[in-house]
C-alpha positions as CSV (number, residue, x, y, z in Angstrom):
1,M,-46.9,50.4,8.5
2,K,-49.4,47.7,7.2
3,E,-51.0,50.5,4.9
4,Q,-47.3,51.4,3.4
5,L,-46.9,47.6,2.8
6,E,-50.0,47.5,0.9
7,I,-49.3,50.6,-1.1
8,I,-45.6,48.9,-2.0
9,R,-47.7,46.0,-2.8
10,R,-50.1,47.3,-5.5
11,E,-47.2,50.0,-6.8
12,A,-44.9,47.3,-7.7
13,L,-47.4,44.7,-9.1
14,A,-48.8,47.6,-11.4
15,A,-45.4,48.8,-12.5
16,M,-44.1,45.4,-13.4
17,D,-47.1,45.0,-15.5
18,E,-46.0,48.0,-17.7
19,A,-42.3,46.9,-17.6
20,A,-41.5,46.8,-21.3
21,D,-38.0,44.9,-21.2
22,S,-36.1,43.3,-18.8
23,Q,-33.8,46.1,-18.1
24,A,-36.8,48.0,-16.9
25,L,-37.8,44.8,-15.1
26,E,-34.7,44.7,-13.1
27,A,-35.2,48.5,-12.3
28,L,-38.0,47.7,-10.3
29,R,-36.4,44.9,-8.6
30,V,-33.5,47.5,-7.5
31,K,-36.4,49.7,-6.6
32,Y,-38.7,47.7,-4.5
33,L,-36.4,44.8,-3.2
34,G,-32.7,45.8,-3.4
35,K,-30.9,46.8,0.0
36,K,-32.4,50.5,-0.3
37,G,-35.4,49.6,-1.8
38,E,-38.7,50.7,-0.4
39,L,-39.6,47.3,1.3
40,T,-36.5,47.3,3.0
41,A,-36.9,51.0,4.0
42,V,-40.3,49.8,5.9
43,L,-38.7,46.4,7.3
44,K,-36.2,48.7,9.1
45,Q,-38.9,50.1,10.9
46,M,-39.7,47.0,12.6
47,G,-37.5,47.9,15.7
48,K,-40.0,50.6,16.9
49,L,-43.1,48.1,17.0
50,S,-44.2,46.4,20.3
51,P,-43.5,43.0,20.3
52,E,-46.9,41.8,19.9
53,E,-47.3,43.6,16.5
54,R,-43.9,42.5,15.2
55,P,-44.9,38.9,14.5
56,V,-47.8,40.1,12.7
57,M,-46.1,42.8,10.5
58,G,-43.3,40.1,9.8
59,Q,-45.8,37.8,8.1
60,V,-47.3,41.0,6.3
61,A,-44.0,41.9,4.8
62,N,-42.9,38.3,4.1
63,A,-46.4,38.1,2.0
64,V,-45.6,41.1,0.1
65,R,-42.0,40.1,-0.6
66,A,-43.2,36.9,-1.9
67,D,-45.7,38.5,-4.3
68,I,-43.4,40.7,-5.6
69,E,-40.8,38.4,-6.5
70,E,-43.5,35.9,-7.8
71,K,-44.7,38.6,-10.0
72,L,-41.1,39.3,-11.1
73,E,-40.7,35.8,-12.2
74,A,-43.8,35.6,-14.3
75,V,-43.2,38.8,-15.9
76,K,-39.4,38.0,-16.6
77,A,-40.7,34.8,-18.8
78,K,-43.1,36.7,-20.6
79,L,-40.4,39.3,-21.5
80,A,-38.2,36.6,-22.6
81,A,-40.5,34.8,-24.5
82,K,-41.7,38.2,-26.0
83,A,-37.9,38.9,-26.9
84,L,-37.1,35.2,-28.3
85,E,-40.5,35.6,-30.5
86,A,-39.1,39.1,-31.9
87,K,-35.9,37.2,-32.8
88,L,-37.3,34.5,-34.7
89,Q,-39.5,37.0,-36.5
90,A,-36.4,39.2,-37.3
91,E,-34.4,36.1,-38.6
92,A,-37.0,34.5,-40.3
93,V,-35.9,32.6,-43.5
94,D,-38.5,33.1,-46.4
95,V,-38.2,29.3,-47.6
96,T,-39.9,30.6,-50.8
97,I,-37.1,32.6,-52.1
98,P,-34.8,31.1,-54.6
99,G,-31.6,30.2,-53.0
100,V,-28.1,31.1,-53.7
101,P,-26.5,29.2,-56.6
102,V,-23.7,27.4,-55.8
103,T,-20.9,27.3,-58.4
104,H,-19.1,24.2,-58.9
105,G,-15.6,24.0,-59.5
106,H,-13.9,22.2,-62.7
107,K,-10.7,21.0,-63.9
108,H,-7.6,23.8,-64.8
109,P,-7.2,24.1,-68.6
110,M,-3.7,22.1,-68.0
111,S,-5.3,19.5,-66.1
112,I,-7.9,19.0,-68.8
113,V,-5.1,18.7,-71.3
114,L,-2.9,16.4,-69.1
115,D,-5.4,13.9,-68.1
116,E,-6.6,13.9,-71.8
117,C,-3.1,13.1,-72.7
118,K,-2.5,10.0,-70.2
119,D,-5.6,8.8,-71.4
120,I,-4.2,8.7,-75.1
121,F,-1.3,7.2,-74.2
122,V,-3.1,4.7,-71.7
123,E,-5.2,3.5,-74.6
124,M,-1.8,3.2,-76.7
125,G,-0.7,0.6,-73.9
126,F,1.5,3.0,-71.9
127,E,1.7,2.9,-68.1
128,V,1.7,6.6,-66.4
129,V,4.7,6.9,-64.0
130,E,5.7,9.4,-61.2
131,G,9.0,10.2,-59.4
132,P,10.6,12.5,-57.2
133,E,10.9,16.2,-57.9
134,V,14.2,16.4,-55.7
135,E,16.6,14.5,-58.1
136,L,20.2,13.0,-58.3
137,E,22.5,14.5,-60.8
138,S,23.3,11.2,-61.9
139,Y,19.8,10.5,-62.9
140,N,19.3,13.9,-64.1
141,F,22.1,14.1,-66.1
142,T,25.1,11.6,-66.0
143,K,22.7,8.7,-66.9
144,L,21.1,10.4,-69.4
145,N,24.4,11.2,-71.4
146,A,24.8,14.6,-70.4
147,E,28.3,14.4,-69.2
148,P,29.8,17.4,-66.9
149,G,30.6,20.5,-68.7
150,H,27.3,20.1,-70.6
151,P,25.5,23.3,-71.0
152,S,22.5,22.1,-69.2
153,R,24.3,21.5,-65.9
154,D,25.6,25.0,-65.5
155,W,24.5,26.7,-62.2
156,S,22.8,29.4,-64.2
157,D,20.5,26.9,-65.8
158,T,19.4,24.4,-62.8
159,F,18.2,24.7,-59.3
160,Y,21.2,22.9,-56.9
161,I,20.3,22.2,-53.5
162,T,23.5,20.8,-52.5
163,E,27.3,22.8,-52.9
164,D,28.5,19.8,-54.8
165,S,25.7,19.8,-57.4
166,S,25.0,16.4,-56.6
167,V,21.2,16.9,-55.3
168,L,18.9,19.3,-57.5
169,L,15.4,20.1,-58.6
170,R,15.2,17.8,-61.7
171,T,15.1,20.1,-65.1
172,Q,12.9,17.3,-66.4
173,T,10.9,14.2,-65.9
174,S,13.6,11.7,-67.9
175,P,15.0,10.9,-64.6
176,M,11.8,8.6,-64.5
177,Q,12.9,6.7,-67.7
178,V,16.1,5.8,-66.1
179,R,14.8,4.6,-63.1
180,V,11.9,2.4,-64.6
181,M,14.8,0.9,-66.9
182,E,17.0,0.1,-64.2
183,Q,14.3,-1.8,-62.3
184,R,12.7,-3.3,-65.5
185,K,13.4,-5.7,-68.2
186,P,12.1,-4.8,-71.8
187,P,9.4,-4.4,-73.2
188,I,8.8,-1.2,-71.5
189,R,6.1,1.7,-72.5
190,I,5.8,4.4,-70.1
191,V,5.0,8.3,-69.9
192,A,5.9,10.2,-66.8
193,P,4.4,13.6,-66.2
194,G,5.1,16.3,-63.4
195,R,6.9,19.4,-62.5
196,V,10.3,20.6,-63.7
197,Y,12.1,23.4,-62.5
198,R,14.9,25.5,-64.7
199,K,16.2,29.0,-64.1
200,D,14.1,30.7,-66.5
201,E,12.9,34.2,-66.5
202,V,9.1,34.7,-66.4
203,D,7.4,36.0,-69.7
204,A,4.4,35.2,-72.0
205,T,6.3,31.6,-72.9
206,H,8.5,30.8,-69.9
207,S,8.1,29.9,-66.0
208,P,10.8,28.6,-63.6
209,M,8.3,25.9,-62.9
210,F,6.3,24.1,-65.4
211,H,5.3,20.4,-66.2
212,Q,6.4,18.0,-68.2
213,M,5.2,14.9,-70.0
214,E,8.1,12.3,-71.3
215,G,7.2,8.8,-72.5
216,L,9.8,5.9,-73.1
217,V,9.5,2.8,-75.1
218,V,12.2,0.3,-75.4
219,D,11.8,-3.4,-77.0
220,E,13.2,-5.4,-79.9
221,G,12.9,-3.9,-83.3
222,I,11.7,-0.7,-82.3
223,T,12.3,2.4,-84.9
224,M,12.0,6.2,-86.0
225,S,8.6,5.1,-87.7
226,D,7.0,3.8,-84.4
227,L,8.1,7.0,-82.7
228,K,6.5,9.3,-85.3
229,G,3.2,7.1,-85.4
230,C,3.0,7.3,-81.7
231,L,3.3,11.1,-81.9
232,E,1.0,11.6,-84.8
233,Q,-1.4,9.7,-83.2
234,M,-1.3,11.9,-80.0
235,V,-1.5,15.1,-82.1
236,K,-4.7,13.9,-83.6
237,K,-6.3,12.6,-81.0
238,L,-5.6,15.8,-79.0
239,Y,-6.0,18.7,-81.6
240,G,-8.3,16.8,-84.3
241,A,-7.8,14.7,-87.0
242,D,-7.3,17.4,-89.8
243,S,-3.9,18.0,-87.6
244,V,-0.6,18.4,-89.3
245,V,2.9,17.6,-88.2
246,R,6.1,17.9,-89.2
247,F,9.3,16.4,-87.6
248,R,12.9,18.1,-87.9
249,P,16.6,17.0,-87.2
250,H,17.9,18.2,-83.9
251,H,20.3,17.0,-81.1
252,F,19.6,16.3,-77.6
253,P,22.6,14.1,-75.8
254,F,20.2,11.3,-74.7
255,T,18.4,10.2,-78.0
256,E,20.6,9.7,-81.4
257,P,19.1,10.5,-84.0
258,S,17.2,13.1,-82.5
259,C,14.3,15.4,-83.5
260,E,11.8,18.0,-83.0
261,M,8.2,17.9,-83.6
262,D,6.1,20.9,-85.0
263,V,2.6,21.4,-85.3
264,Q,0.8,23.4,-88.2
265,C,-0.4,27.2,-86.9
266,F,-4.4,26.7,-86.1
267,E,-4.4,30.3,-87.2
268,C,-3.1,30.4,-90.6
269,H,-2.7,26.9,-91.3
270,G,1.0,27.2,-92.8
271,A,0.7,30.6,-94.3
272,G,2.5,32.4,-91.5
273,C,1.0,34.8,-88.9
274,R,1.6,36.9,-85.8
275,T,0.7,33.6,-83.6
276,C,3.5,31.4,-85.3
277,K,5.9,34.4,-85.7
278,G,5.2,34.1,-89.6
279,E,6.8,30.5,-89.9
280,G,3.4,28.8,-90.3
281,W,4.7,26.1,-87.5
282,I,4.4,25.9,-83.7
283,E,7.1,23.6,-82.1
284,L,5.7,21.2,-79.7
285,L,8.0,18.6,-78.5
286,G,11.1,17.1,-78.8
287,A,12.0,13.6,-79.3
288,G,14.3,11.0,-80.7
289,M,15.6,7.5,-80.6
290,V,17.0,6.2,-77.0
291,H,20.9,7.0,-77.2
292,P,22.8,3.4,-76.9
293,K,24.8,4.8,-73.9
294,V,21.8,5.4,-72.0
295,L,20.8,1.9,-72.6
296,E,23.9,0.9,-71.6
297,Y,23.5,2.6,-68.1
298,C,20.7,0.9,-67.5
299,N,22.1,-2.5,-68.3
300,I,20.2,-2.9,-71.2
301,D,21.8,-4.4,-74.2
302,P,21.6,-1.9,-77.2
303,E,22.6,-4.5,-79.6
304,K,19.2,-6.4,-79.0
305,Y,17.2,-3.7,-77.6
306,S,16.2,-0.2,-79.1
307,G,13.8,2.5,-78.3
308,F,12.3,6.2,-78.4
309,A,11.9,8.7,-76.2
310,F,10.1,12.2,-76.1
311,G,9.3,15.1,-73.7
312,V,6.5,17.5,-74.0
313,G,5.9,20.9,-72.1
314,V,2.3,20.6,-70.7
315,E,1.9,24.4,-70.7
316,R,2.7,24.6,-74.6
317,M,0.2,21.8,-75.2
318,T,-2.3,23.6,-73.2
319,M,-1.7,26.9,-74.9
320,R,-2.0,25.4,-78.6
321,R,-4.9,23.2,-77.2
322,F,-7.0,26.5,-75.9
323,Q,-5.4,28.8,-77.9
324,I,-4.1,30.9,-75.3
325,S,-1.2,33.4,-75.6
326,D,0.1,34.2,-72.3
327,L,1.8,31.2,-70.2
328,R,1.4,33.6,-67.1
329,L,-2.6,33.3,-67.4
330,L,-2.5,29.6,-66.5
331,F,-0.7,30.3,-63.1
332,E,-2.4,33.5,-62.0
333,N,-5.6,31.8,-60.8
334,D,-7.5,34.5,-62.1
335,I,-11.2,33.1,-61.7
336,R,-12.4,35.2,-64.7
337,F,-9.8,33.6,-66.9
338,L,-10.1,30.0,-65.7
339,S,-13.9,29.7,-65.6
340,Q,-13.8,29.8,-69.7
341,F,-12.8,26.5,-69.6
C-alpha cells in the first residue's frame, strides 16, 4: 500500500506540473482527491491492514494528501497569474495611438439667432421676459382687443384645452405684454421670446409649434418713428448694415395703426427671384402702435401714454439669416444639417 501511495504522489505532482489551465487542474483534483479518486480508493483498503499497520499507513496517506493539496494551491496561483497576464496583454492600450476626437456640440441655428436678437434689444435698453405657454383666453385674445367672433379665436386655428375655450396653448407671446403692463407702470420696454402654437399644417414655411419674439414699448411721446428706428436697427445688426427694409399698412386688432415690415430679398436685392416669389421682398414681421383699448384694459391712460409693439417669427428670421429654404430642417435634428452652423 505504501508503494501505491508513493506512486499516486509522484503521478499527481507530475500531472499538475503539466496542467495547462484551471479546468485541467480541477480535473486532476477530482482524479486523485475526489470521492471516487485514486487516493480515496487506496484508503478504502485500510480495513484490511493489521491494527499495528493502520496508524503508519494513515500518516503516509495524510502526508500524500497534504503534498497533493499544497501542490494544487501552488499551481492554481500560478495559473491565475498566467491568465491575468494574458488578459492584460490582450486588453493593453497603446497610449501612443492618437485618441478618438471628441466632437463638441454648438448652438442650434435658432438659438444663435434668438440670442443675437435678445442681445440687440438688451443693448437698446429692453428687458427679456418670459411667461406661460398654457394661457388664459382673456390674456391671449380679449385684453389684446380680439373680441369674441374674431377669426383667430376659432377652434380650427387654436389649440384649446378646455371645452369653454377659457384655457389654451398661446398663439402668440403677446399675452406677456398685457401681463407686464398690468404689473408695471410706464416706462416699459420689454421683449418676450418663446414657443407658440397654432393649427397649421406642416410644410416648408409652417409648423403647429414655432417660436416668436414680441416687443413692447410704452412711455410718453412714443411715435411710429420710434418703432421704425428700433426695427431698422434690429435688421441692420442682424443682417448687415446694407440691409433694406420697407413698411406696409396692415391690420392687427391690438395695434392702430398697424404695419408689416419686409426685408429686401438677399438673393436678388429687389429684382425678383424664386426665393422672394418674384416680389423682391420677404415679409419679416408685423408691428404697430399699441391700440388705446389695450392700454385701457391694462389701466394705462391712453391720453398720457402711447407705445409700439411688434412680433417676429424666430424661424423666419433664422431662415433669412442662414438662407434656409425649408423650415422643417430646423426641427428634424439631422446632424448633417445642423453641423453646418
